[in-house]
C-alpha positions in Angstrom: 115.5 143.5 137.6 116.4 140.0 139.1 114.0 137.8 139.5 114.5 138.4 143.3 113.7 141.7 143.0 111.3 141.2 141.1 109.3 139.4 143.4 110.0 141.7 146.3 108.7 144.7 143.9 105.6 142.4 143.5 105.1 141.5 147.4 105.3 145.5 147.6 102.9 146.1 145.1 100.5 143.6 147.2 100.7 145.7 150.3 100.4 148.7 149.0 97.3 147.9 147.1 95.7 146.1 150.0 96.5 149.2 152.3 94.9 151.3 149.6 92.0 149.2 149.7 91.3 148.9 153.0 91.6 152.8 153.2 88.9 153.0 150.3 86.8 151.2 152.2 87.1 152.8 155.4 86.6 156.1 153.9 83.3 154.9 152.5 81.8 153.3 155.8 83.1 156.6 157.6 81.8 159.3 156.0 78.6 160.4 154.9 77.7 161.2 151.3 75.8 164.4 150.8 72.6 164.3 148.8 72.6 166.5 145.9 70.3 169.4 146.3 67.2 169.5 144.7 68.0 172.2 142.2 71.0 170.1 141.0 68.7 167.3 140.2 66.4 169.3 138.1 69.1 170.7 136.4 68.8 170.4 132.5 73.0 170.8 131.7 74.7 173.5 130.6 78.6 173.4 128.6 81.3 175.1 130.4 84.4 175.9 127.9 87.8 175.7 129.2 91.0 176.9 127.0 94.7 177.3 128.1 94.4 180.8 126.0 91.8 182.0 128.5 89.1 182.0 125.1 86.8 179.6 127.5 85.1 180.4 130.4 87.8 178.6 132.7 91.5 178.2 132.0 91.9 174.7 133.8 89.8 171.5 133.6 89.5 171.2 137.4 88.4 174.8 137.6 85.2 173.7 135.1 84.6 170.5 137.4 84.7 172.9 140.7 81.9 175.2 139.2 79.7 172.2 137.0 76.5 170.7 138.2 75.4 167.2 137.4 74.4 166.6 133.9 76.8 169.6 132.6 79.0 169.4 129.6 82.7 170.3 129.8 84.4 171.3 126.6 88.0 171.7 126.5 89.4 172.9 124.0 92.7 172.0 122.2 95.8 172.0 124.3 97.9 170.5 126.8 96.7 170.8 130.5 99.3 170.0 133.3 97.1 169.3 136.1 95.4 167.0 138.2 91.9 166.4 137.6 89.3 165.0 140.2 85.5 164.5 139.7 83.9 163.8 143.0 80.7 162.0 143.0 78.5 164.7 143.5 79.0 165.9 139.6 76.4 162.8 138.6 76.2 162.8 134.4 78.9 165.1 133.7 80.8 164.8 130.4 84.2 165.6 129.7 84.5 166.0 126.2 87.4 167.1 123.9 86.5 170.0 122.0 88.1 168.9 118.7 86.8 165.2 118.3 90.7 164.5 118.3 92.0 163.0 121.6 95.6 163.9 120.4 94.9 167.5 120.4 93.3 167.7 124.2 96.0 166.4 126.5 95.6 166.3 130.1 98.9 165.3 131.9 100.9 164.8 135.2 103.6 162.8 136.7 102.9 161.5 140.3 103.5 158.0 141.4 102.3 156.2 144.4 105.6 157.0 145.9 105.7 160.6 145.1 104.7 162.9 148.5 102.3 165.3 149.5 103.4 168.3 151.2 103.5 167.2 154.4 105.4 163.9 153.2 103.0 161.1 153.1 102.8 158.9 150.2 100.3 159.8 147.5 99.5 156.0 147.4 98.3 154.1 144.0 94.8 155.9 143.5 96.4 159.1 144.9 98.8 159.0 142.2 95.9 159.3 139.6 96.2 161.8 136.7 92.6 162.0 136.5 90.0 160.3 139.3 86.5 160.1 137.9 84.1 159.4 140.5 80.6 160.1 139.7 78.2 158.1 138.3 76.9 158.1 134.7 79.6 160.1 133.7 81.3 160.4 130.1 84.6 161.1 128.8 85.6 161.5 125.4 87.8 162.4 122.9 90.2 163.3 125.5 94.1 161.7 126.2 94.7 161.3 129.9 98.4 160.9 130.5 100.7 159.7 133.5 104.6 161.2 132.5 106.2 159.1 135.8 109.5 158.1 134.6 110.9 155.1 136.8 114.5 156.1 135.2 114.2 159.5 136.4 113.1 158.8 140.1 115.5 156.0 141.2 114.4 157.0 144.8 110.8 156.4 144.1 110.2 152.8 145.1 106.3 152.7 144.6 106.5 153.3 140.9 102.5 152.9 140.3 101.6 155.5 138.5 97.7 155.5 137.5 96.5 157.5 134.5 92.8 156.9 135.4 91.1 155.6 138.0 87.5 155.1 136.9 85.1 154.5 140.2 81.9 155.7 139.1 78.7 153.1 137.9 77.7 153.4 134.2 80.4 155.6 133.1 81.3 155.9 129.3 84.5 156.3 128.0 84.6 156.8 124.0 87.4 158.0 121.4 90.2 158.3 124.6 93.8 158.0 124.7 94.8 156.6 128.2 99.0 156.4 128.8 101.0 155.6 131.2 103.7 152.3 132.1 102.7 150.8 135.4 98.7 150.6 136.5 97.9 152.9 133.8 94.1 152.0 134.1 92.2 151.8 137.6 88.8 150.3 136.9 87.7 150.5 140.3 84.8 150.1 142.7 85.5 151.7 146.5 82.8 149.3 147.9 83.5 145.9 146.5 79.9 144.8 146.9 78.5 147.5 144.8 77.3 147.5 141.3 80.3 149.2 139.4 80.0 149.2 135.5 82.1 150.8 133.2 82.1 150.9 129.2 85.5 151.9 127.4 85.2 152.0 123.5 87.5 153.1 120.6 90.0 153.9 123.3 93.7 153.6 123.0 95.5 152.1 126.5 98.9 151.9 126.8 101.3 150.5 129.5 103.3 148.0 130.8 102.7 146.3 134.1 99.5 145.4 135.1 98.4 148.6 133.3 94.5 147.3 133.2 93.4 146.5 137.0 90.7 147.1 139.6 87.4 145.2 140.4 84.9 147.2 138.4 83.2 145.3 135.9 84.6 147.0 133.1 84.0 146.5 129.5 87.0 147.3 126.8 85.2 147.1 123.3 87.1 147.4 119.9 89.7 149.1 122.2 93.5 149.6 121.0 96.0 148.4 123.7 99.3 149.3 123.1 102.0 147.0 125.5 105.0 149.1 125.9 108.9 147.9 125.0 110.7 148.0 128.2 113.9 146.7 126.2 113.5 143.0 127.2 114.8 142.5 130.7 117.3 140.0 131.9 114.7 137.8 133.0 112.8 138.3 129.9 109.6 139.5 131.4 108.0 143.0 130.0 104.8 143.1 131.9 101.4 142.3 132.4 97.7 143.4 130.5 96.0 142.8 133.5 95.4 142.4 137.6 91.8 142.1 138.4 90.3 141.6 141.6 87.3 140.6 141.1 84.6 140.0 144.2 84.1 136.5 144.3 80.5 137.1 144.3 80.6 139.3 141.0 80.0 137.0 138.1 81.7 139.6 135.7 84.7 141.7 135.8 87.2 142.2 133.0 86.3 142.0 129.7 88.6 142.6 126.5 86.3 142.0 123.3 87.0 142.9 119.6 90.0 144.6 120.3 93.6 144.7 119.2 96.6 144.3 121.4 100.2 146.1 120.1 103.7 145.3 121.3 107.1 145.7 119.1 108.2 144.1 122.2 110.3 140.4 121.8 108.6 137.7 121.9 106.8 136.1 124.6 107.5 138.5 127.2 104.0 139.9 128.3 101.1 137.9 129.9 97.5 138.3 129.7 97.0 139.1 132.9 97.5 137.5 136.9 95.5 137.4 139.9 95.2 140.2 142.3 94.2 139.4 145.8 94.2 142.3 147.7 91.7 140.6 150.1 90.4 137.0 150.7 87.2 137.4 148.7 88.9 138.3 145.1 88.9 136.0 142.4 89.6 138.0 139.4 87.4 137.6 136.4 88.9 138.1 132.8 87.7 137.2 129.6 89.7 138.2 126.1 87.4 137.3 123.0 87.3 138.2 119.2 90.9 139.9 119.9 94.3 140.1 117.8 96.9 139.7 120.0 100.5 140.2 119.4 103.6 137.9 119.3 105.0 139.8 122.4 102.4 137.7 124.3 103.3 134.3 125.8 101.6 131.1 124.7 100.8 130.7 128.2 99.3 133.6 128.9 98.0 133.6 132.3 100.6 133.9 135.5 100.7 133.7 139.2 100.6 136.7 141.6 101.8 136.8 145.3 101.8 133.1 145.9 98.1 132.9 143.9 98.0 130.5 140.9 96.5 131.6 137.9 94.2 128.5 138.1 92.4 129.6 140.7 90.8 132.7 138.8 88.3 132.9 136.5 90.5 133.4 133.4 89.4 132.5 129.7 89.9 133.6 125.9 87.6 132.8 123.3 88.5 133.1 119.2 91.5 135.5 119.3 94.2 135.4 117.0 97.7 136.3 116.6 98.6 137.5 112.9 95.2 136.7 111.6 95.6 132.8 112.8 93.3 131.4 115.7 95.0 130.9 118.8 93.7 128.3 121.2 96.6 129.1 124.3 95.1 128.9 127.9 91.7 128.3 128.9 88.9 128.3 126.2 85.2 129.5 126.1 82.6 127.1 124.2 80.5 128.5 122.1 77.9 128.4 124.2 79.5 129.5 127.1 80.7 132.6 125.3 77.4 134.0 124.3 77.0 134.7 128.5 80.4 136.8 128.4 79.5 139.6 126.0 79.7 143.3 126.8 76.2 143.4 127.1 75.6 141.0 129.3 78.5 142.0 131.6 77.2 145.9 131.8 73.4 145.0 132.0 73.6 144.8 135.8 70.1 144.8 137.8 69.3 147.8 135.7 69.4 146.7 131.8 72.0 149.5 131.3 73.3 149.0 127.2 75.4 151.7 126.1 76.4 149.2 123.7 73.1 148.6 121.8 74.3 150.4 118.8 77.9 148.0 118.3 77.3 144.8 117.1 79.1 142.6 119.9 81.8 139.5 118.3 82.8 139.2 115.3 80.2 140.0 112.7 78.9 137.4 110.1 78.3 138.9 106.2 74.2 138.7 105.7 73.5 137.7 109.4 71.3 140.6 109.6 67.6 140.2 110.1 65.1 142.9 109.2 64.8 145.6 111.1 68.2 144.7 113.1 71.4 146.6 113.1 73.9 146.5 109.9 77.1 145.3 111.1 79.5 147.1 108.3 82.9 146.2 107.3 83.6 141.9 108.6 87.5 142.8 108.7 88.8 144.1 112.7 89.8 147.4 111.8 92.7 149.0 114.0 94.6 152.0 113.5 97.1 151.6 110.9 100.8 152.7 111.5 102.8 154.1 108.8 105.4 151.8 106.9 108.8 151.0 109.2 110.3 150.0 105.3 111.5 152.8 103.0 112.4 151.8 99.9 113.2 155.3 98.7 113.5 158.7 100.2 112.7 161.8 97.3 113.4 165.3 98.8 111.7 168.8 98.0 113.8 171.2 96.0 110.8 173.5 95.6 109.6 176.7 97.8 106.1 177.5 96.9 104.8 181.0 97.5 100.9 181.4 97.8 100.5 177.8 96.8 102.3 178.6 93.1 105.7 179.2 91.6 107.7 180.3 88.4 106.1 179.6 85.0 108.7 177.1 83.7 108.0 175.2 86.5 104.0 175.0 86.6 104.3 174.2 82.8 106.5 171.6 83.1 106.4 170.2 86.7 109.6 169.2 88.2 108.8 166.4 90.3 106.8 164.3 88.7 109.4 162.1 86.9 111.8 162.2 89.7 108.8 161.0 92.3 107.4 158.3 89.5 111.1 156.8 89.5 111.3 156.3 93.1 108.1 154.7 92.5 108.4 152.3 90.0 111.9 151.2 91.5 110.4 150.2 94.8 110.6 146.4 95.3 109.6 144.8 98.4 111.4 142.2 100.3 109.0 140.7 102.3 104.8 141.0 102.5 104.6 144.1 104.5 104.0 147.3 102.4 107.3 149.6 101.4 107.4 153.3 101.3 108.3 155.8 99.3 109.4 158.8 101.3 108.6 162.6 100.5 111.0 164.4 102.3 111.4 168.3 102.8 114.6 169.6 102.2 114.5 172.4 105.0 112.0 174.4 106.5 111.1 176.4 103.2 111.6 173.9 100.9 108.7 171.9 101.6 107.1 171.2 98.1 106.7 168.9 95.2 104.8 169.8 91.9 104.1 167.0 90.0 101.6 165.9 87.4 99.9 162.6 87.4 101.8 159.6 89.6 101.1 155.8 90.0 101.3 153.8 93.1 102.1 150.1 93.3 100.8 146.7 94.7 102.9 147.0 98.1 103.8 150.8 97.9 103.0 153.6 100.7 103.1 157.0 99.3 104.6 158.7 102.6 104.5 162.5 103.2 106.4 164.1 106.2 104.3 166.3 108.0 105.6 169.4 106.7 105.2 168.2 103.1 102.8 169.4 100.4 102.2 167.7 96.7 100.8 170.3 94.8 99.0 169.1 91.1 99.9 170.6 88.3 97.5 173.4 86.4 98.8 171.9 82.9 95.9 170.2 81.5 98.0 168.5 78.9 99.5 166.4 81.7 96.4 164.8 82.8 95.2 164.2 79.0 93.8 160.6 78.0 94.4 159.7 74.8 91.5 159.5 72.8 89.2 161.4 75.3 87.8 165.1 75.1 90.3 168.0 75.9 91.2 167.6 79.5 90.6 171.4 80.7 87.5 171.9 78.4 83.5 171.7 78.4 82.5 169.3 76.3 79.4 166.2 76.1 81.0 163.8 77.7 83.7 163.5 80.5 86.5 161.4 80.9 89.5 163.3 79.4 91.5 163.6 82.6 93.7 161.1 84.6 93.9 161.9 88.3 96.6 163.1 90.1 97.7 160.0 91.9 96.5 156.7 90.5 96.8 153.2 92.7 97.1 149.9 91.0 97.5 146.9 93.1 96.9 145.2 96.6 98.7 146.7 100.1 99.1 150.0 98.8 98.4 153.4 100.8 98.8 157.2 100.6 99.6 157.9 104.2 101.5 160.9 106.1 103.6 161.6 109.2 101.1 163.2 111.9 103.4 165.6 114.2 102.6 166.3 117.5 100.8 169.6 117.3 98.4 168.0 114.6 100.1 168.7 111.4 100.3 166.2 108.6 101.2 165.9 105.0 98.7 167.2 102.4 98.4 166.9 99.1 96.8 169.9 97.2 94.7 169.7 93.7 94.8 173.6 93.6 91.4 173.2 91.8 91.0 177.2 92.8 93.8 178.3 90.7 93.1 178.9 87.0 93.9 176.1 84.4 97.3 176.8 82.5 96.6 178.9 79.5 93.4 180.2 80.5 91.5 182.8 82.7 89.4 180.0 84.4 89.7 177.6 87.4 88.8 174.1 87.8 85.9 175.0 90.0 84.7 177.6 87.4 84.7 175.4 84.9 82.7 172.6 87.0 80.4 175.6 87.4 80.2 176.5 83.7 79.2 173.2 82.7 76.7 173.2 84.9 75.0 176.2 83.3 75.8 175.1 79.7 74.9 171.4 80.2 77.9 170.0 79.8 80.9 167.9 81.4 83.6 169.6 82.4 86.8 167.7 82.5 88.5 167.8 85.5 90.8 165.6 87.0 90.1 163.6 90.1 92.7 163.8 92.8 92.9 160.1 93.9 91.5 157.0 91.8 92.0 153.7 93.6 91.3 150.6 91.2 90.7 147.0 92.5 93.3 147.6 95.4 92.5 145.2 98.0 94.0 146.3 101.7 94.4 149.7 100.4 95.1 152.1 103.2 94.8 156.2 103.6 96.1 157.2 106.7 97.0 161.1 108.6 96.8 162.7 105.3 95.1 166.1 104.3 93.2 166.5 100.7 92.9 170.5 99.7 91.2 171.8 96.7 90.7 169.0 94.3 89.6 169.9 90.8 87.0 167.0 91.0 86.6 164.0 93.5 88.7 163.9 95.9 89.3 159.9 96.6 87.1 157.4 94.6 87.9 153.7 95.7 86.8 151.1 92.9 86.5 147.4 93.2 88.8 146.8 95.7 88.2 144.6 99.0 89.5 146.2 102.1 89.9 149.6 102.1 90.5 151.7 105.2 90.6 155.6 105.6 91.8 157.0 109.0 92.5 160.2 110.0 92.0 162.0 106.6 91.0 165.7 106.4 89.2 166.9 103.3 89.0 170.9 103.1 87.4 172.1 99.8 84.6 174.5 100.0 81.0 174.0 99.7 81.2 176.1 96.7 83.0 173.7 94.6 81.1 171.6 92.7 81.7 167.9 92.1 84.2 167.9 94.6 82.8 164.4 96.5 84.9 163.5 99.4 85.4 160.0 99.6 83.3 157.6 97.3 83.5 153.4 97.7 82.1 152.3 94.1 82.1 148.4 93.9 83.9 147.9 97.1 83.9 145.3 100.1 84.9 145.5 103.6 85.4 149.4 104.0 86.1 151.5 107.0 86.2 155.1 107.1 86.4 156.6 110.5 87.9 159.5 112.9 87.9 162.0 109.5 87.1 165.3 108.8 85.5 166.3 105.3 84.3 169.5 103.6 83.7 169.8 100.0 81.2 170.8 97.5 79.3 167.6 96.9 78.7 164.0 99.0 80.8 163.5 101.9 80.4 160.2 101.3 79.0 158.6 98.3 78.6 154.8 98.5 78.2 153.5 94.8 76.9 150.1 93.3 77.4 150.3 89.7 78.3 148.2 87.9 79.5 145.9 91.0 77.6 145.6 94.1 78.9 147.6 97.2 78.7 145.8 100.9 80.4 145.7 104.2 80.9 149.1 104.8 81.4 151.3 107.9 81.3 154.9 108.3 81.8 156.1 112.1 83.1 158.5 113.9 83.6 161.3 111.1 82.6 164.9 111.2 81.5 166.8 107.9 80.8 169.8 106.6 79.1 171.8 104.1 78.8 168.8 102.2 75.6 167.1 100.4 75.0 164.8 102.9 76.7 161.3 104.0 75.1 159.5 101.2 74.7 156.3 99.4 73.7 156.2 95.5 73.0 157.3 93.2 74.2 154.4 91.4 72.7 151.1 92.8 72.2 149.0 89.9 74.2 146.0 91.6 73.2 146.8 94.7 74.7 148.0 98.1 73.8 146.2 101.8 75.2 145.9 105.1 76.3 149.5 105.5 76.9 150.9 108.9 76.6 154.5 109.9 77.6 155.3 113.6 78.5 158.4 115.4 78.7 161.0 112.5 78.5 164.9 112.8 77.0 166.8 109.7 77.0 170.8 109.6 75.6 172.0 106.9 78.1 174.8 106.5 81.6 174.7 106.0 84.2 176.3 107.8 84.7 179.5 105.4 81.1 180.2 106.1 79.6 178.8 102.8 75.8 177.1 102.8 75.9 173.7 101.3 74.3 174.0 97.7 72.4 170.6 98.7 72.1 171.0 102.1 71.5 167.0 103.2 71.9 165.0 106.2 71.0 161.2 105.7 70.7 160.6 102.2 70.2 157.5 100.0 69.2 158.6 96.5 68.6 156.5 93.5 65.9 156.4 90.3 65.0 154.0 87.5 67.7 155.5 85.4 70.3 153.3 87.6 68.6 152.1 90.5 69.0 148.8 92.1 68.5 147.3 95.7 69.8 149.2 99.1 69.5 146.9 102.0 70.6 146.3 105.6 71.5 150.1 106.4 72.0 151.6 109.7 72.2 155.0 110.4 72.9 155.2 114.7 73.5 158.2 117.0 73.9 160.9 114.1 73.9 164.7 114.7 73.1 167.1 112.0 73.3 171.0 112.5 71.7 173.5 109.6 70.5 171.2 107.2 67.7 171.5 105.0 66.9 168.0 104.0 67.7 165.9 107.3 66.5 162.7 106.5 66.1 161.7 102.7 65.2 158.7 101.0 64.4 159.3 97.4 63.8 156.9 94.8 63.3 159.0 92.1 66.1 161.2 92.7 66.9 163.7 89.8 63.6 162.5 88.1 65.6 159.8 86.7 64.2 157.4 84.3 64.7 154.0 82.8 64.0 150.4 83.5 66.2 149.9 86.9 64.0 149.1 89.7 65.4 151.3 93.0 63.8 149.8 96.1 65.4 150.4 99.9 64.6 148.0 102.4 65.5 147.4 106.4 67.0 150.7 106.6 67.3 151.6 110.2 67.6 155.3 111.7 68.3 154.9 115.4 69.7 157.9 117.4 69.3 161.1 115.1 69.4 164.7 116.4 68.9 168.4 113.9 69.4 171.4 115.4 69.1 174.7 113.8 67.4 173.4 110.8 65.6 176.5 108.5 62.5 177.0 109.0 61.6 175.4 105.2 63.6 172.3 106.0 61.9 169.2 104.9 63.0 165.4 105.0 61.5 162.9 101.9 60.4 159.2 102.4 59.7 158.1 99.3 59.5 154.4 97.9 59.4 153.5 94.3 55.8 152.5 94.0 53.0 150.0 95.5 55.1 146.9 94.8 58.3 148.3 96.0 57.6 150.4 99.3 60.5 152.1 101.4 60.9 149.9 104.6 62.6 152.3 107.2 62.8 151.6 110.9 62.9 154.9 112.5 63.5 154.9 116.2 65.0 158.1 118.9 64.7 161.0 116.1 64.5 164.6 117.5 64.4 166.9 114.4 63.7 170.2 114.9 61.5 170.7 111.8 59.3 167.9 111.2 58.3 168.7 107.8 58.3 165.6 105.3 56.9 164.5 102.3 55.8 160.3 102.0 54.9 157.8 99.7 54.9 154.1 99.2 56.7 153.9 103.2 56.3 151.2 105.5 57.7 152.6 108.4 58.2 151.1 112.2 58.7 154.5 114.5 59.0 154.8 118.0 60.4 157.9 119.9 59.8 160.7 117.5 58.0 163.8 116.7 57.7 163.0 113.0 54.5 162.2 111.6 53.8 160.6 108.1 50.9 160.9 105.6 50.9 160.2 101.7 49.9 157.7 99.3 50.2 153.8 100.1 51.8 155.0 103.4 51.9 152.8 106.5 53.4 153.6 109.9 53.6 150.9 113.0 55.0 151.1 116.3 58.4 149.6 116.8 60.0 148.5 119.9 61.7 151.2 121.7 64.8 151.8 123.4 67.4 154.1 123.8 67.5 158.0 123.0 68.1 161.0 120.9 72.0 161.9 121.1 72.8 165.3 122.8 75.0 166.7 120.1 78.3 168.5 119.9 79.6 169.7 116.8 83.4 170.1 116.6 84.9 173.2 114.4 86.7 172.3 111.5 90.5 171.9 113.0 93.4 174.1 111.7 95.0 173.0 108.6 
C-alpha cells in the first residue's frame, strides 16, 4: 500500500469508528435496559454443556447463551464452533469455559469484517464484525480460542477491513488463558458509555493481530499476556502495523496497561509501533502504559506514532522497565519508579469498588526474597513465556519401525535398532550460534512412526524434537540400562541405582520437545513400564510392587534425568508408562515445562511426575499429570530449591502437589497457582495415597521450607486434602523440618470421602508450623493438628491439639469455584 493510500485507509478507519461510537452512544441513551427478574438475581448458577457432536445439552454456544441465566457456567467441549456469539448485558456473571482447560481445543470462529453486509445490504461496522461480543458485567471467559478469520486478500472488494475477534464491553470482566486471534482490530476493549466505569482483566492470554489490534476506551489490563504481532511481509512503506489504538476518555486516569508480558514477532526489524492515539470524539486522550514487558526487534525504537492528525505527544503514553533480547530499553517516555507504583494492574482495576481480580498475581518483576511473613510467594524470577520449537535442525532421523501393541519382533526388542543412529545424530550435532538446534525424529510414513532405543544422551544446546505422530519407545532389555558396579537393573536389591535413565541430559540450553498438531496430538515417549522385562514374566511396575512387599528396592530406569542443565525446556511432549520417575530436574537454574502430558496409572508405584531437586527458577504450567506417586515433588536434599512456579496444571490419581520429603538444604519461594487435582486417574484407579496439597518431611531428611503459597487450588475426591507433616513416614534423625510462612489462599475440596482428614503438624513447640489459611471450603473438615500457629479467615476448619494457636487473618476474596477437566484423549 502506498503512503497516500495508507493515509486514506486510516481516515476511513477514523470516520467509521466515529460512526460506530456515536451509534453506540445513541443506542444506550435511546433504549431502556431491562431489569433482571428477581428469580434470576437469586439464581445460584448451573452448568450448561455444549458439544458439536450432540453429547452436550446444546450444539452451539449461542444456544447455550440464550438459555442461560445470570451466574450460569457454559462448559464447551472440544471442537470448532463456526458461529457468531453474543452475550447480552442481561447475563450478568455468566462464565464461558473450555471444558478441556486447553484453549487450543475449543475454538469459536467466524470471518466477518466491518465492510461485510447484512441481509438488507447495510454494513456490519467494526463492532458488528466481532466473532464474539461479551456485554455482560462480571463475566468470565477462560480456556477458549476466539478467531476472526476474515482475509483481506481473499476479499479485495471489502474496503472496511476491521475484523474484531472479541468485543469486550462489560465491567469487571475476566479473560483467563484464552487465545484471541485476528489481524486488524483483533481485540476491542469497549465502554459503550464513555464516562462509565468499564474494567476488563486479561491474564495469561494470547492475542494476535497487526493493525491497531488492541484498541478501545475501556480500562483494560493485559497481565502476563503473549502478544503476537503478525508478519505481513514488510510492505513497501516499511510498516506492518500498530499494537494499540486507545481512545481513553480524558476524565479517566487509566486506559490500557500491558504488564509482565511478552510481545513476539518474526516481522522485519522496526516495522511495528507500540501504538497511536485514536480520537473518535473530542474528549478522547489515549492512555497506555507498557511495563516489565519483553519487546521484539520488530518494534520501532521510536515506539509511538501519530494518528489522523493527532500527535502522539498529546496522548498519555509511557513505558517502564521493558527489555529487548534481555536488555533494558528506554524508547519513548518512561515512568519513574515513584510513578510506576501508581500504574499497576491493581490500581487500574480497583475503580470505585476496590475490584481486585489480580490478588493472586504479584505485580511487576518479582524480587527474590522480597516476600514477608504471610505474604504471597512470587515463584520463578524469570519472565517465562510459551516456548517455541527450534527452527534450526542439525539432523533428521527417520523411523523405520512399525509397532503392534507397543511391542515388536524379539530381535529388535533384544537389540533396539534405533539407539546408535539417534545417538550418532545427537553426538554429531553442533551449534553455529547461541540458539538451540534440534535433532528431529521423523516418521517414515503413516505406519512406520516408531523409534525403539536404549539410553540416549542429549548434549548442551541440543533439543530432541519429535514430530507429532512419532513415538520413542524405551527398551525392555535391562542390560541396555545397566550401571557398572551397581545392582543388576531389572532386579530387587537392598539398594537402587542399577539402571541408567532412558534419556539423560547434560549441559545448558537443552530440551526435549515435540510438535503439536492441530488436533492436539503431539510426539510421545513411552517407557513401557507395563510391559514385561525382557527375559522375565514380570513387568517393571510389578517389580516395584514386589519391592514394597519385600522391603527392598526395585532397580528400574527413570524416563528422564536432567542434571545441572540450565535453561532446560520440556515442551508439548507426551510421557507415558515410565518404569520409574518420569522427569527429574536436578541442580539446574532455569527449567520450563509447558504443555506436558504424563499418563501413567495411579497403580504404578514410584512413578513421580516431575521432580525439581536442588533447582532454581522453575516453571511448570499448562500440563496434565497422571502417575502413581507425587504429581510434583519439589526436593531440597543436597542442594536448596527456590523460585518455583507451578500453575495452571491438572493432576489425576497422584499422591499430591508436593514438597519433600527431602528438605535438608531448604525449599523457598514456591508459588502454586490455579491447579486442579482429582483423586482418581482417567482409568478409574484411586490413588494409593490420595492427597491434595502436601508438604512432607521428617527428622530423617528435614530442613526449612518457607515462603510457599498455594493459591486457588481445586481438589476432588481426595482422602487428605491438606497435609503439612513434619513427621512423614515416622522418619528419625538429626534433621529439623520446619515449615514457615506457608499460605493457602483459595482452596475448594469436593466429593471427599467421609473418612477424609487433613494434617497440620509442626515438629515441636520450638518449631511450629506457620500457616495462613484463607478462603478454604472443604466438604470434610476433619483434621489433626499439633505444634501449629495458624492465621485463618473464611474457612469452616477448626483446629485443636497440642500447642495449636489460631488467630484471625485479614480476609479478602473467596474459595474458587471449581471445574475438573477430563484427562485429554492421547
